C-alpha angles and dihedrals in degrees: 000000000000118000136170093359143130122227121185144148099040129113090243119007097214131005142169137038133315106032139126123202120189126178093354123159107214118184147140094039118158094209128021124335092234137353106224115219138169118304093017131146122189112181142161090000136134123227114184147128098052115184104195118204117250111292093010132109124211135221125195089226128003130197121171111149108071095263122186134220095025120161123185110175140162098353132144110223115182112184098166099137117120095251098036117120113197145334090240125014109195116178109150094180099059097079128233118339 
């Protein structure tokens, strides 16, 4: 559980299964804001200011393995950088990221 926190400067701020993030300020990531797994809740948080590495694109949240029990609610996701891709990238048939 991550609450009332700021995460910045990582490739991906949070990744994997079994986490809850509430009121988290996520910025300055060089990959995706978060990797969304199974049994994950992302709520009331702010993802912004991505700085993708050269040749990369960035998503605010990315899910690509058919995860279950995923809740994304009441967030502000600003992916307005020139090489950003999408606020949420959901592709359940691509396999694990």
